Residue, then its C-alpha position, 0 to 999 in steps of 0.5 A: x567448274x560449274x556455275x554459281x547458280x544453274x537452272x536446267x529446263x525448269x518448269x512450274x505449273x499451276x492449276x486454274x480454277x475457273x469457279x467453285x465447281x471446278x475444284x471437284x473437276x478432273x478437267x481443270x485447266x493448267x497454266x505453265x507459269x515457268x516453261x523450260x527455263x535454263x540460265x546460269x549466273x556466275x559468282x559476283x554477277x548480276x542477272x537481270x530478269x526483265x518482262x511485263x507483270x505476269x511473265x513469271x519473274x517472281x515465280x522463278x525467284x521463288x523457285x530459286x529460293x526454294x519456297x516453291x518446288x519445280x514440277x520438272x527440271x533442276x536448280x543447282x546452287x554452288x553445284x548442289x540441288x536446291x531441293x536437297x539444300x533447302x532441307x538445311x537451315x543454313x541454306x536460307x541464310x545464303x539467299x536474301x530478298x529485297x522487296x519492291x515496297x520499302x513501306x510494307x516490307x519493314x515492320x513499323x513497330x520495330x526499330x531499325x537496329x532490330x529490323x536489321x538484326x532479324x537474320x542474325x537472331x534467326x541464323x546466329x542464335x546463341x553463336x554470338x553475343x548481343x553486342x557482337x550482333x549490334x556491331x554487325x548491324x552497325x557495319x551493315x548500316x555503314x555499308x548501306x550509307x545510313x550514317x551517322x549510324x547512331x542516328x538511325x539505330x533507334x529510329x522507326x521506319x515511319x521516320x525514314x524516307x522511301x530511299x532510307x527504308x530501302x537502304x534498311x531493307x538492303x542492310x537487313x539482306x547483307x548483314x550476314x553476307x549472303x551469297x545471292x540477293x534477289x532484288x524484286x523491283x527494288x527501285x520501282x516505288x522510289x523517286x527517280x532521283x533516288x533510283x540511281x543511288x540505290x542501284x549504285x549501292x547494290x552494284x558497290x555491295x556486290x563488288x565489295x562483298x562478291x554477292x551475286x544478284x538477280x535483279x527483277x524488273x520490267x524497266x530495261x532502262x534501270x537494268x543498264x545500270x547494274x546488269x551483266x547478263x539479262x534474260x527477257x521473260x514472256x509468259x514463262x519463257x526466256x525469249x532472249x538471253x545473253x550479255x546485257x550490252x549485247x542484248x539491249x544494243x542488238x535486240x532480236x526478239x520482237x518482245x524485246x523490241x516491244x519492251x524497248x519501245x516502252x522505254x523510249x516512248x515510241x509513238x509509232x507502231x513497231x514493225x516487229x509486233x502487232x498492237x491489240x486491244x481488249x482480250x487479245x493481250x490476255x493470258x487466255x489468248x496465248x497460243x497453246x503450242x509453239x511460241x507464245x508471242x505468235x499471235x502478236x508478232x509480225x515476223x511469225x510464220x508456220x514454224x512458230x507453232x512448233x515447240x520453241x527452240x533457243x538459237x545461239x547467235x554467238x557466245x554472248x547472245x541467244x534468242x528463242x525465235x524461229x525467225x533466226x533459225x536460218x541465220x544461225x544455220x548460215x553462221x555455222 
């Protein structure tokens, strides 16, 4: 049985235009934003994509949704190629997105009932009456704990708190019961007191409606509340992958350690990665070949300049780091 969502060796390249004249040049530089990414998500599972800004998380989400086309590799949704599925209108009702900013993602001129009804108007045009659509909206609002429902139907987003606005976004995403939700930093702009409530709500919805979720974040602390699996992304690569408890309790890649240090506010320099200032941490400073974390890693050695490989430490944990090559060889 094939996974619900499967990515196989997906790559996405964007040209880099340094100035106006470079538009007419045949020697434009390119940047591999997604670099040979493979992963799988089961039905009803939550896959966390974690990494710093610019690591490729949102671009990967757009590839899964079909709004971008991979330059190579394949994405399968329920066993079918997304590039074939996206030619059918129904596909876009199966995947919904929850955006980071609950303030800008909602139209301030629409009432809550009209915002939540938008997917029904687009995908159920003519197949159900207005009364039936309103009832579906009511159900979605109850599921997202916006009650009493009648008090929210005719309100505008400006009359709601940040947490309530994000619940409206979630209600809009689930009103047609999609099969996959992509949540792009859905709690990063909310008060800390509200974050756990929203994550708990998403967790309850995925269980009750059997919805798979891709949860995009830079914060490993919040990922523990909701994730089943996690992929740590750096410069377009998934450098560590596996069950979330296994990865976060036994981190192997130096970049994963760096993210965990940020969560724990470590005051001492990590023994796994180098700290730099200035341009050393920019995208331009990334190695052109081999592991892209090579220049920042204290474990790096000559093998790290070769094409990156993924090593399976066990059935629940894999890491793309040559430091563990001998470990895996000895285990086998």
